[in-house]
C-alpha positions in Angstrom: 1.7 -8.2 5.7 5.4 -7.5 6.0 5.9 -5.5 2.8 3.0 -3.2 3.7 4.8 -2.1 6.9 8.1 -1.2 5.3 8.4 2.6 5.0 10.3 4.3 2.1 12.4 7.3 3.2 13.6 9.3 0.1 17.1 10.8 0.0 18.5 8.9 3.0 21.3 8.5 3.8 22.1 10.7 0.7 20.2 12.2 -2.2 18.9 9.7 -4.7 18.7 6.7 -2.2 15.3 5.4 -1.2 15.9 3.9 2.3 13.7 1.0 3.2 12.9 1.6 6.9 12.1 -1.6 8.8 11.5 0.0 12.2 7.7 -0.3 11.7 8.1 -4.1 11.2 9.8 -4.3 14.6 7.2 -2.1 16.3 4.5 -4.6 15.4 4.7 -7.8 17.5 3.1 -10.0 14.8 5.4 -8.9 12.0 8.5 -9.2 14.3 7.4 -12.8 15.2 6.8 -13.6 11.5 10.3 -12.4 10.6 12.1 -14.3 13.3 10.0 -17.5 12.8 10.1 -17.6 9.0 13.9 -17.3 8.9 14.3 -19.8 11.8 11.9 -22.2 10.1 13.8 -22.0 6.8 17.1 -23.1 8.5 15.7 -25.3 11.3 17.1 -28.6 9.8 20.5 -27.2 9.1 22.3 -27.8 12.5 23.3 -24.2 12.9 26.0 -23.5 15.5 26.1 -19.8 15.3 24.0 -16.9 13.9 26.2 -14.0 12.8 24.7 -10.5 12.4 26.3 -7.4 11.0 26.1 -4.1 12.7 23.6 -2.8 13.3 20.3 -4.1 12.1 21.6 -7.7 12.0 21.8 -7.4 15.8 18.0 -6.8 15.9 17.0 -10.2 14.6 20.1 -12.3 15.0 19.8 -13.1 18.7 16.1 -14.1 18.4 16.8 -16.3 15.4 19.7 -17.9 17.3 17.5 -18.6 20.3 14.9 -20.3 18.0 17.7 -22.4 16.4 19.4 -23.2 19.8 22.5 -21.5 18.5 24.9 -18.8 19.7 25.0 -15.3 18.3 28.1 -13.5 17.1 28.2 -9.8 16.2 30.2 -8.3 13.3 30.9 -4.7 14.3 32.3 -1.4 13.0 36.0 -0.8 13.8 37.0 -0.1 17.4 33.8 -1.6 19.0 35.1 -5.0 19.9 37.4 -5.2 23.0 39.5 -8.3 22.0 41.7 -9.2 19.0 39.8 -8.9 15.7 39.9 -9.9 12.1 39.1 -7.0 9.8 37.6 -6.5 6.3 37.2 -3.3 4.2 34.7 -3.5 1.4 32.7 -1.4 -1.1 29.2 -0.1 -0.3 26.7 1.1 -2.8 27.7 4.7 -1.8 31.3 4.4 -0.4 33.5 2.0 1.6 33.2 0.5 5.1 35.1 -1.7 7.4 33.9 -4.6 9.6 35.5 -6.6 12.4 34.8 -9.8 14.3 36.5 -11.2 17.3 39.1 -13.7 16.1 38.0 -16.3 18.7 34.2 -15.9 17.9 34.3 -18.7 15.3 35.6 -22.2 15.8 36.8 -23.9 12.6 33.9 -26.0 11.3 31.1 -24.0 13.0 28.0 -24.0 10.9 27.0 -20.4 10.5 23.8 -18.6 9.5 24.5 -15.0 8.4 21.6 -12.5 9.0 21.1 -8.9 8.1 18.1 -6.6 7.3 18.8 -5.8 3.7 20.5 -7.3 0.7 21.4 -4.5 -1.7 24.6 -4.8 -3.7 25.9 -7.6 -1.4 29.1 -5.9 -0.3 28.4 -6.0 3.5 27.3 -9.6 3.5 30.1 -10.7 1.2 32.6 -9.1 3.5 30.9 -10.6 6.5 31.0 -14.1 5.0 34.7 -13.6 4.1 35.4 -12.7 7.7 33.6 -15.8 9.0 35.3 -18.1 6.5 38.7 -16.6 7.3 38.2 -18.0 10.8 37.1 -21.4 9.6 33.3 -21.0 9.7 31.1 -22.8 7.2 28.4 -20.6 5.9 25.1 -22.5 5.7 23.0 -19.5 4.4 22.4 -15.8 4.3 19.0 -14.5 5.4 17.6 -11.1 4.9 14.3 -9.3 5.7 14.5 -7.4 2.4 16.2 -8.0 -0.9 16.5 -5.3 -3.6 16.5 -7.6 -6.6 17.3 -4.9 -9.1 20.8 -4.4 -7.5 21.8 -8.1 -8.0 23.5 -8.4 -4.7 22.8 -12.2 -4.9 25.6 -12.3 -7.5 28.2 -11.6 -4.9 26.8 -14.4 -2.7 26.0 -17.0 -5.4 27.8 -19.8 -3.5 25.4 -19.5 -0.6 21.7 -20.3 0.1 20.0 -16.9 0.1 16.7 -16.5 1.8 14.8 -13.1 1.7 11.4 -12.4 3.1 10.5 -9.3 1.0 11.6 -8.6 -2.6 11.7 -5.2 -4.4 
């Protein structure tokens, strides 16, 4: 049911890209529950301390998954959005570069962390997010996605982690 609700948007955010729009998944209460529950169930026995979600779509599912896992939630944001001292990482996107930040006090060394985002494409955003968490002493338990674009081989940048994706293209 999930894959049927994903909408393709051609030439967004630039010509030649086919954007996978997940907003119809969130509009439907059953698919939203399925996303949150399947990811939560996959990691239920892993003693997760924190769920970390990258801006912005990682924010949409991260807190619900964290609640299911009895864990906290930590956002990774674009520069200038967090009010306290941050750790920063600049990385390559499939169509440019970007920078992410996390509060330096958001992760306690040894925290068991589940990383979540909507899409695994080339792996750049998640790899940078994992590097940020590990630089603060977090232990990555896994990386969960709603969608994985298998043909872009993003898993290769994350090969030391458990990868769990609900929909594959």
